[in-house]
Biopython code that builds the backbone (N, CA, C, O; Angstrom):
import numpy as np
from Bio.PDB.StructureBuilder import StructureBuilder

atoms = [
    (1, "MET", "N", (16.536, 0.455, -2.104)),
    (1, "MET", "CA", (15.139, 0.629, -2.428)),
    (1, "MET", "C", (14.462, 1.368, -1.288)),
    (1, "MET", "O", (14.747, 1.116, -0.118)),
    (2, "GLU", "N", (13.584, 2.264, -1.627)),
    (2, "GLU", "CA", (12.726, 2.949, -0.664)),
    (2, "GLU", "C", (11.282, 2.633, -1.038)),
    (2, "GLU", "O", (10.929, 2.625, -2.217)),
    (3, "SER", "N", (10.464, 2.378, -0.047)),
    (3, "SER", "CA", (9.028, 2.232, -0.304)),
    (3, "SER", "C", (8.288, 3.137, 0.668)),
    (3, "SER", "O", (8.683, 3.287, 1.824)),
    (4, "THR", "N", (7.214, 3.732, 0.184)),
    (4, "THR", "CA", (6.425, 4.660, 0.987)),
    (4, "THR", "C", (4.963, 4.262, 0.905)),
    (4, "THR", "O", (4.418, 4.060, -0.181)),
    (5, "TYR", "N", (4.333, 4.153, 2.074)),
    (5, "TYR", "CA", (2.904, 3.889, 2.145)),
    (5, "TYR", "C", (2.181, 5.226, 2.034)),
    (5, "TYR", "O", (2.564, 6.198, 2.686)),
    (6, "HIS", "N", (1.131, 5.276, 1.205)),
    (6, "HIS", "CA", (0.348, 6.490, 1.029)),
    (6, "HIS", "C", (-1.049, 6.260, 1.599)),
    (6, "HIS", "O", (-1.858, 5.566, 0.983)),
    (7, "PRO", "N", (-1.344, 6.835, 2.769)),
    (7, "PRO", "CA", (-2.660, 6.630, 3.386)),
    (7, "PRO", "C", (-3.791, 7.163, 2.503)),
    (7, "PRO", "O", (-3.650, 8.182, 1.827)),
    (8, "CYS", "N", (-4.905, 6.451, 2.530)),
    (8, "CYS", "CA", (-6.108, 6.919, 1.852)),
    (8, "CYS", "C", (-7.306, 6.328, 2.588)),
    (8, "CYS", "O", (-7.171, 5.335, 3.303)),
    (9, "GLU", "N", (-8.461, 6.930, 2.416)),
    (9, "GLU", "CA", (-9.658, 6.473, 3.105)),
    (9, "GLU", "C", (-10.297, 5.266, 2.431)),
    (9, "GLU", "O", (-11.028, 4.514, 3.075)),
    (10, "ALA", "N", (-10.036, 5.077, 1.167)),
    (10, "ALA", "CA", (-10.651, 3.973, 0.425)),
    (10, "ALA", "C", (-10.078, 2.631, 0.876)),
    (10, "ALA", "O", (-9.043, 2.582, 1.542)),
    (11, "ALA", "N", (-10.754, 1.551, 0.512)),
    (11, "ALA", "CA", (-10.325, 0.204, 0.878)),
    (11, "ALA", "C", (-9.251, -0.271, -0.104)),
    (11, "ALA", "O", (-9.481, -1.166, -0.918)),
    (12, "LYS", "N", (-8.081, 0.347, -0.006)),
    (12, "LYS", "CA", (-6.955, -0.034, -0.854)),
    (12, "LYS", "C", (-5.650, 0.373, -0.186)),
    (12, "LYS", "O", (-5.631, 1.183, 0.741)),
    (13, "ILE", "N", (-4.576, -0.200, -0.672)),
    (13, "ILE", "CA", (-3.239, 0.092, -0.164)),
    (13, "ILE", "C", (-2.418, 0.626, -1.334)),
    (13, "ILE", "O", (-2.362, 0.005, -2.395)),
    (14, "ILE", "N", (-1.789, 1.768, -1.137)),
    (14, "ILE", "CA", (-0.970, 2.373, -2.186)),
    (14, "ILE", "C", (0.462, 2.523, -1.666)),
    (14, "ILE", "O", (0.690, 3.073, -0.589)),
    (15, "PHE", "N", (1.419, 2.025, -2.449)),
    (15, "PHE", "CA", (2.834, 2.183, -2.157)),
    (15, "PHE", "C", (3.516, 2.832, -3.347)),
    (15, "PHE", "O", (3.135, 2.605, -4.496)),
    (16, "SER", "N", (4.526, 3.640, -3.065)),
    (16, "SER", "CA", (5.412, 4.112, -4.132)),
    (16, "SER", "C", (6.813, 3.581, -3.834)),
    (16, "SER", "O", (7.169, 3.338, -2.681)),
    (17, "TYR", "N", (7.588, 3.410, -4.882)),
    (17, "TYR", "CA", (8.910, 2.811, -4.770)),
    (17, "TYR", "C", (9.946, 3.657, -5.486)),
    (17, "TYR", "O", (9.660, 4.313, -6.488)),
    (18, "ARG", "N", (11.161, 3.626, -4.944)),
    (18, "ARG", "CA", (12.314, 4.245, -5.589)),
    (18, "ARG", "C", (13.453, 3.234, -5.515)),
    (18, "ARG", "O", (13.835, 2.790, -4.432)),
    (19, "LEU", "N", (13.987, 2.878, -6.674)),
    (19, "LEU", "CA", (15.072, 1.895, -6.736)),
    (19, "LEU", "C", (16.375, 2.599, -7.085)),
    (19, "LEU", "O", (16.428, 3.459, -7.965)),
    (20, "TYR", "N", (17.422, 2.211, -6.369)),
    (20, "TYR", "CA", (18.725, 2.844, -6.531)),
    (20, "TYR", "C", (19.778, 1.818, -6.936)),
    (20, "TYR", "O", (19.714, 0.656, -6.535)),
    (21, "LYS", "N", (20.748, 2.263, -7.735)),
    (21, "LYS", "CA", (21.881, 1.422, -8.096)),
    (21, "LYS", "C", (22.773, 1.268, -6.867)),
    (21, "LYS", "O", (23.107, 2.258, -6.216)),
    (22, "LYS", "N", (23.155, 0.047, -6.550)),
    (22, "LYS", "CA", (23.941, -0.226, -5.348)),
    (22, "LYS", "C", (25.309, 0.463, -5.395)),
    (22, "LYS", "O", (25.777, 0.981, -4.381)),
    (23, "ALA", "N", (25.936, 0.470, -6.546)),
    (23, "ALA", "CA", (27.303, 0.993, -6.672)),
    (23, "ALA", "C", (27.422, 2.469, -6.320)),
    (23, "ALA", "O", (28.328, 2.858, -5.583)),
    (24, "ASP", "N", (26.517, 3.293, -6.839)),
    (24, "ASP", "CA", (26.662, 4.742, -6.622)),
    (24, "ASP", "C", (25.406, 5.410, -6.066)),
    (24, "ASP", "O", (25.344, 6.635, -5.957)),
    (25, "LYS", "N", (24.416, 4.608, -5.718)),
    (25, "LYS", "CA", (23.172, 5.115, -5.115)),
    (25, "LYS", "C", (22.360, 6.006, -6.052)),
    (25, "LYS", "O", (21.509, 6.766, -5.589)),
    (26, "SER", "N", (22.607, 5.928, -7.358)),
    (26, "SER", "CA", (21.829, 6.743, -8.293)),
    (26, "SER", "C", (20.449, 6.120, -8.500)),
    (26, "SER", "O", (20.302, 4.897, -8.508)),
    (27, "LEU", "N", (19.454, 6.967, -8.664)),
    (27, "LEU", "CA", (18.085, 6.535, -8.867)),
    (27, "LEU", "C", (17.955, 5.903, -10.248)),
    (27, "LEU", "O", (18.337, 6.509, -11.249)),
    (28, "VAL", "N", (17.415, 4.677, -10.305)),
    (28, "VAL", "CA", (17.275, 4.009, -11.600)),
    (28, "VAL", "C", (15.826, 3.751, -11.989)),
    (28, "VAL", "O", (15.536, 3.548, -13.168)),
    (29, "ALA", "N", (14.910, 3.754, -11.024)),
    (29, "ALA", "CA", (13.503, 3.500, -11.371)),
    (29, "ALA", "C", (12.585, 3.971, -10.250)),
    (29, "ALA", "O", (12.965, 3.988, -9.079)),
    (30, "THR", "N", (11.378, 4.352, -10.631)),
    (30, "THR", "CA", (10.331, 4.683, -9.665)),
    (30, "THR", "C", (9.065, 3.957, -10.089)),
    (30, "THR", "O", (8.913, 3.578, -11.251)),
    (31, "GLY", "N", (8.166, 3.768, -9.145)),
    (31, "GLY", "CA", (6.912, 3.119, -9.496)),
    (31, "GLY", "C", (5.914, 3.200, -8.354)),
    (31, "GLY", "O", (6.244, 3.615, -7.243)),
    (32, "THR", "N", (4.699, 2.800, -8.649)),
    (32, "THR", "CA", (3.652, 2.738, -7.627)),
    (32, "THR", "C", (2.876, 1.441, -7.813)),
    (32, "THR", "O", (2.863, 0.848, -8.891)),
    (33, "THR", "N", (2.238, 1.026, -6.745)),
    (33, "THR", "CA", (1.349, -0.125, -6.807)),
    (33, "THR", "C", (0.122, 0.183, -5.971)),
    (33, "THR", "O", (0.220, 0.797, -4.909)),
    (34, "THR", "N", (-1.021, -0.241, -6.451)),
    (34, "THR", "CA", (-2.277, -0.083, -5.726)),
    (34, "THR", "C", (-2.885, -1.464, -5.563)),
    (34, "THR", "O", (-3.136, -2.166, -6.543)),
    (35, "GLN", "N", (-3.118, -1.844, -4.321)),
    (35, "GLN", "CA", (-3.714, -3.142, -4.000)),
    (35, "GLN", "C", (-5.116, -2.902, -3.453)),
    (35, "GLN", "O", (-5.313, -2.034, -2.602)),
    (36, "VAL", "N", (-6.071, -3.653, -3.930)),
    (36, "VAL", "CA", (-7.448, -3.529, -3.450)),
    (36, "VAL", "C", (-7.811, -4.785, -2.657)),
    (36, "VAL", "O", (-7.135, -5.809, -2.749)),
    (37, "PHE", "N", (-8.874, -4.689, -1.888)),
    (37, "PHE", "CA", (-9.343, -5.822, -1.093)),
    (37, "PHE", "C", (-10.511, -6.499, -1.800)),
    (37, "PHE", "O", (-11.413, -5.838, -2.315)),
    (38, "LEU", "N", (-10.477, -7.835, -1.814)),
    (38, "LEU", "CA", (-11.546, -8.634, -2.382)),
    (38, "LEU", "C", (-12.137, -9.526, -1.296)),
    (38, "LEU", "O", (-11.438, -9.956, -0.378)),
    (39, "ASP", "N", (-13.421, -9.793, -1.415)),
    (39, "ASP", "CA", (-14.056, -10.754, -0.527)),
    (39, "ASP", "C", (-13.455, -12.130, -0.807)),
    (39, "ASP", "O", (-13.360, -12.539, -1.964)),
    (40, "LYS", "N", (-13.050, -12.843, 0.237)),
    (40, "LYS", "CA", (-12.344, -14.110, 0.026)),
    (40, "LYS", "C", (-13.236, -15.192, -0.574)),
    (40, "LYS", "O", (-12.731, -16.109, -1.222)),
    (41, "ASP", "N", (-14.534, -15.108, -0.377)),
    (41, "ASP", "CA", (-15.432, -16.138, -0.900)),
    (41, "ASP", "C", (-15.961, -15.809, -2.294)),
    (41, "ASP", "O", (-16.006, -16.676, -3.167)),
    (42, "THR", "N", (-16.358, -14.568, -2.496)),
    (42, "THR", "CA", (-16.989, -14.197, -3.768)),
    (42, "THR", "C", (-16.039, -13.509, -4.744)),
    (42, "THR", "O", (-16.367, -13.337, -5.919)),
    (43, "GLN", "N", (-14.864, -13.115, -4.257)),
    (43, "GLN", "CA", (-13.880, -12.401, -5.080)),
    (43, "GLN", "C", (-14.405, -11.075, -5.611)),
    (43, "GLN", "O", (-13.929, -10.579, -6.633)),
    (44, "THR", "N", (-15.400, -10.490, -4.911)),
    (44, "THR", "CA", (-15.915, -9.181, -5.307)),
    (44, "THR", "C", (-15.141, -8.096, -4.564)),
    (44, "THR", "O", (-14.636, -8.309, -3.462)),
    (45, "LEU", "N", (-15.066, -6.957, -5.182)),
    (45, "LEU", "CA", (-14.348, -5.815, -4.637)),
    (45, "LEU", "C", (-15.000, -5.333, -3.343)),
    (45, "LEU", "O", (-16.214, -5.136, -3.290)),
    (46, "LEU", "N", (-14.188, -5.143, -2.299)),
    (46, "LEU", "CA", (-14.691, -4.573, -1.052)),
    (46, "LEU", "C", (-14.625, -3.053, -1.131)),
    (46, "LEU", "O", (-13.591, -2.488, -1.487)),
    (47, "LEU", "N", (-15.717, -2.403, -0.801)),
    (47, "LEU", "CA", (-15.754, -0.942, -0.840)),
    (47, "LEU", "C", (-15.420, -0.337, 0.512)),
    (47, "LEU", "O", (-15.138, 0.858, 0.599)),
    (48, "ASN", "N", (-15.447, -1.134, 1.560)),
    (48, "ASN", "CA", (-15.101, -0.668, 2.903)),
    (48, "ASN", "C", (-13.859, -1.404, 3.390)),
    (48, "ASN", "O", (-13.621, -2.558, 3.032)),
    (49, "ASN", "N", (-13.079, -0.722, 4.206)),
    (49, "ASN", "CA", (-11.871, -1.332, 4.748)),
    (49, "ASN", "C", (-12.225, -2.541, 5.610)),
    (49, "ASN", "O", (-13.118, -2.452, 6.453)),
    (50, "PRO", "N", (-11.537, -3.674, 5.413)),
    (50, "PRO", "CA", (-11.785, -4.832, 6.259)),
    (50, "PRO", "C", (-11.306, -4.559, 7.693)),
    (50, "PRO", "O", (-10.409, -3.741, 7.893)),
    (51, "PRO", "N", (-11.892, -5.230, 8.684)),
    (51, "PRO", "CA", (-11.551, -4.975, 10.089)),
    (51, "PRO", "C", (-10.050, -5.088, 10.403)),
    (51, "PRO", "O", (-9.519, -4.276, 11.160)),
    (52, "PHE", "N", (-9.361, -6.086, 9.830)),
    (52, "PHE", "CA", (-7.941, -6.236, 10.138)),
    (52, "PHE", "C", (-7.131, -5.044, 9.641)),
    (52, "PHE", "O", (-6.135, -4.668, 10.259)),
    (53, "PHE", "N", (-7.557, -4.444, 8.518)),
    (53, "PHE", "CA", (-6.828, -3.290, 7.990)),
    (53, "PHE", "C", (-7.114, -2.044, 8.820)),
    (53, "PHE", "O", (-6.218, -1.230, 9.044)),
    (54, "LEU", "N", (-8.343, -1.891, 9.273)),
    (54, "LEU", "CA", (-8.669, -0.781, 10.177)),
    (54, "LEU", "C", (-7.856, -0.877, 11.462)),
    (54, "LEU", "O", (-7.367, 0.131, 11.972)),
    (55, "GLU", "N", (-7.713, -2.092, 11.982)),
    (55, "GLU", "CA", (-6.913, -2.286, 13.198)),
    (55, "GLU", "C", (-5.454, -1.921, 12.941)),
    (55, "GLU", "O", (-4.820, -1.280, 13.779)),
    (56, "TRP", "N", (-4.919, -2.320, 11.796)),
    (56, "TRP", "CA", (-3.541, -1.973, 11.453)),
    (56, "TRP", "C", (-3.381, -0.455, 11.355)),
    (56, "TRP", "O", (-2.393, 0.098, 11.838)),
    (57, "LYS", "N", (-4.349, 0.219, 10.731)),
    (57, "LYS", "CA", (-4.290, 1.674, 10.607)),
    (57, "LYS", "C", (-4.297, 2.337, 11.983)),
    (57, "LYS", "O", (-3.587, 3.317, 12.206)),
    (58, "LYS", "N", (-5.101, 1.802, 12.909)),
    (58, "LYS", "CA", (-5.121, 2.338, 14.282)),
    (58, "LYS", "C", (-3.773, 2.137, 14.951)),
    (58, "LYS", "O", (-3.265, 3.048, 15.603)),
    (59, "GLN", "N", (-3.187, 0.952, 14.798)),
    (59, "GLN", "CA", (-1.888, 0.672, 15.401)),
    (59, "GLN", "C", (-0.801, 1.589, 14.851)),
    (59, "GLN", "O", (0.132, 1.953, 15.567)),
    (60, "GLN", "N", (-0.922, 1.957, 13.594)),
    (60, "GLN", "CA", (0.054, 2.846, 12.951)),
    (60, "GLN", "C", (-0.284, 4.319, 13.137)),
    (60, "GLN", "O", (0.398, 5.196, 12.606)),
    (61, "GLN", "N", (-1.342, 4.579, 13.895)),
    (61, "GLN", "CA", (-1.840, 5.939, 14.149)),
    (61, "GLN", "C", (-2.201, 6.672, 12.862)),
    (61, "GLN", "O", (-1.915, 7.858, 12.699)),
    (62, "LEU", "N", (-2.835, 5.938, 11.957)),
    (62, "LEU", "CA", (-3.286, 6.518, 10.694)),
    (62, "LEU", "C", (-4.766, 6.880, 10.737)),
    (62, "LEU", "O", (-5.287, 7.472, 9.792)),
    (63, "LEU", "N", (-5.442, 6.531, 11.821)),
    (63, "LEU", "CA", (-6.858, 6.893, 11.984)),
    (63, "LEU", "C", (-7.011, 7.841, 13.159)),
    (63, "LEU", "O", (-8.123, 8.267, 13.468)),
]
sb = StructureBuilder()
sb.init_structure("model")
sb.init_model(0)
sb.init_chain("A")
sb.init_seg("    ")
for serial, (resi, resn, name, xyz) in enumerate(atoms, 1):
    if name == "N":
        sb.init_residue(resn, " ", resi, " ")
    sb.init_atom(name, np.array(xyz, "f"), 0.0, 1.0, " ", f" {name:<3s}", serial, name[0])
structure = sb.get_structure()
């Protein structure tokens, strides 16, 4: 399996995936997932990146 993080400015995380058959390494499936951030108390969508995610982006040199 391969997974790739796709940077974006919005308050979300996007990954793409590629799955391979173990026996011969042939590609069997691809997909993507988009995760958004919600306020932990109100469960409303966050429109700005939370501080911990901004810090992670800085550590990964994505900002």
